[in-house]
C-alpha positions in Angstrom: -5.8 -191.3 171.5 -8.4 -189.6 169.1 -7.3 -189.3 165.7 -6.9 -185.7 164.2 -10.2 -184.4 163.1 -10.3 -182.0 160.1 -12.4 -179.4 158.7 -11.6 -179.4 154.9 -12.8 -176.8 152.4 -13.4 -177.2 149.0 -13.9 -174.6 146.2 -14.4 -174.9 142.4 -14.5 -172.4 139.8 -15.9 -173.4 136.2 -13.3 -171.7 134.2 -9.5 -170.5 134.5 -10.7 -166.9 134.1 -12.5 -167.3 137.4 -11.3 -166.5 140.5 -11.1 -168.7 143.9 -10.8 -165.7 146.2 -14.4 -165.4 147.4 -14.8 -168.8 148.0 -11.3 -169.5 149.7 -11.9 -166.3 151.9 -15.3 -167.6 153.3 -13.8 -171.1 153.8 -10.7 -169.6 156.0 -13.1 -167.6 157.9 -15.2 -170.6 158.6 -12.1 -172.3 160.2 -11.1 -174.8 157.4 -7.7 -176.6 158.4 -6.9 -176.5 154.6 -8.6 -176.0 151.2 -8.7 -177.9 148.2 -9.4 -175.9 144.9 -9.7 -176.8 141.5 -11.0 -175.6 138.0 -13.6 -177.9 136.2 -17.1 -178.1 135.1 -19.4 -179.1 137.7 -21.4 -180.8 134.8 -18.5 -183.3 134.3 -18.1 -185.6 137.1 -14.6 -186.5 135.3 -13.9 -183.0 135.3 -13.5 -182.6 139.1 -10.5 -184.9 140.1 -9.5 -183.0 142.8 -13.1 -183.2 144.4 -12.9 -187.3 143.9 -9.6 -187.3 145.6 -10.8 -185.3 148.5 -13.9 -187.4 149.2 -11.8 -190.5 149.1 -9.2 -189.1 151.7 -11.8 -187.8 154.3 -12.0 -189.7 157.3 -14.7 -190.2 160.1 -15.5 -187.1 162.0 -14.1 -184.8 159.4 -16.0 -182.0 158.0 -16.5 -180.9 154.2 -17.2 -177.4 153.8 -18.2 -175.7 150.6 -19.2 -172.0 150.1 -22.4 -172.9 148.1 -23.9 -176.4 147.4 -23.7 -176.0 143.6 -20.0 -175.8 144.0 -20.0 -179.7 145.2 -22.6 -181.1 142.8 -24.5 -180.1 139.6 -27.7 -182.1 140.3 -29.7 -183.0 143.1 -29.2 -186.4 142.7 -25.3 -186.1 142.8 -25.9 -184.0 145.7 -27.8 -186.2 147.6 -25.7 -189.3 146.7 -22.6 -187.4 147.9 -24.2 -186.2 151.3 -25.3 -190.0 151.6 -22.1 -191.2 151.0 -20.5 -188.7 153.6 -23.3 -189.1 156.2 -22.5 -193.0 155.8 -19.1 -192.4 156.4 -19.6 -190.3 159.6 -18.4 -187.1 157.8 -20.3 -183.8 158.2 -21.2 -181.5 155.6 -21.5 -177.7 155.8 -22.5 -175.2 153.2 -21.9 -171.5 154.2 -24.3 -169.8 152.0 -27.3 -172.3 152.5 -26.4 -172.3 156.4 -26.6 -176.0 156.3 -24.7 -178.5 158.7 -25.8 -182.0 158.6 -24.6 -182.5 161.9 -28.0 -181.6 163.1 -31.7 -183.0 162.3 -32.5 -179.5 161.0 -29.4 -179.5 159.0 -30.3 -182.3 157.3 -33.8 -181.3 156.6 -32.6 -178.1 155.0 -30.1 -179.7 153.0 -32.7 -181.7 151.4 -35.1 -178.6 150.9 -32.2 -176.6 149.3 -31.2 -179.3 147.0 -34.8 -179.6 145.6 -35.1 -175.8 145.2 -31.4 -175.7 143.4 -32.8 -178.6 141.0 -36.2 -176.7 140.7 -34.2 -173.4 139.5 -31.8 -175.2 136.9 -35.0 -176.8 135.5 -36.7 -173.6 135.3 -33.6 -172.1 133.5 -33.6 -175.2 131.2 -37.2 -174.8 130.3 -36.7 -170.9 129.6 -33.8 -171.3 127.6 -35.5 -173.8 125.5 -38.5 -171.8 125.1 -36.6 -168.8 123.9 -34.4 -171.2 121.3 -37.9 -172.5 120.2 -39.2 -169.0 119.9 -36.2 -167.8 117.9 -36.4 -170.9 115.6 -40.2 -169.8 115.1 -39.0 -166.4 113.9 -36.7 -168.1 111.4 -33.6 -167.6 113.4 -31.2 -170.5 112.7 -28.6 -172.0 115.0 -25.5 -174.1 114.7 -22.6 -173.6 112.0 -23.3 -171.7 109.0 -24.2 -174.0 106.1 -21.1 -174.2 103.6 -23.4 -174.8 100.5 -26.5 -173.0 99.3 -29.5 -174.7 98.2 -28.7 -173.6 94.5 -25.3 -175.2 94.8 -26.6 -178.4 96.2 -29.2 -178.5 93.3 -26.1 -177.6 90.7 -24.2 -180.5 92.3 -26.8 -182.9 92.1 -27.3 -182.0 88.2 -23.5 -182.5 87.6 -23.5 -185.8 89.4 -26.7 -187.2 87.7 -25.6 -185.9 84.1 -22.1 -187.5 85.0 -20.4 -184.1 84.0 -18.3 -184.3 87.2 -17.4 -187.0 89.8 -18.2 -186.3 93.2 -14.5 -185.0 93.9 -14.6 -182.6 91.0 -18.1 -181.1 91.9 -16.8 -180.7 95.5 -13.8 -179.0 94.3 -15.7 -176.8 91.9 -17.8 -175.6 94.9 -14.8 -175.1 97.4 -16.0 -177.7 99.9 -14.5 -181.3 100.7 -16.4 -184.3 99.2 -17.6 -185.4 102.4 -19.5 -182.0 103.2 -20.8 -182.0 99.7 -22.1 -185.7 100.2 -23.4 -184.7 103.5 -25.3 -181.7 102.1 -26.9 -183.6 99.3 -28.1 -186.6 101.7 -29.7 -183.8 104.0 -31.5 -182.1 101.2 -32.6 -185.7 100.3 -33.9 -186.4 103.9 -35.4 -183.2 104.3 -37.5 -183.7 101.1 -38.8 -187.1 102.1 
């Protein structure tokens, strides 16, 4: 007797504020026997335990269905590794948005083309973000946490310490910061002046 073959849907949202309904409705309409849903960042492989568990439990002739390829993986390398692992185990992969079905040669070819396009798009976004940050920096914008000490306060602390008027702890207390913050600020100023 042939073992039961399952069509399993997988949906993922990145944050708890997002909703699985759109993905799950599409997966149900595609005829999935059941759907595994999780909340977790695609950027962190350890952030998707439900996916790892599902991939381990799939059997030969099963089909894994996703709403979009980016729900399954965040890089072309990871996506191809998952697809190859599934193929080696005789498990099919279907992506509803990209109309990919790896049970056919055309589906396998389209899968690789879409995977490359998805990576290209992510690379373009990363380049635009980097260019935007560099342009903002060149206009004088500063990013990160606001500095707790002004350059004048750091010079004052250096004077106190050099003249031995105050200890590190006393100087930090006078400026309203921790000793570690004061010493880090002084070290950064010294590094910048080299």
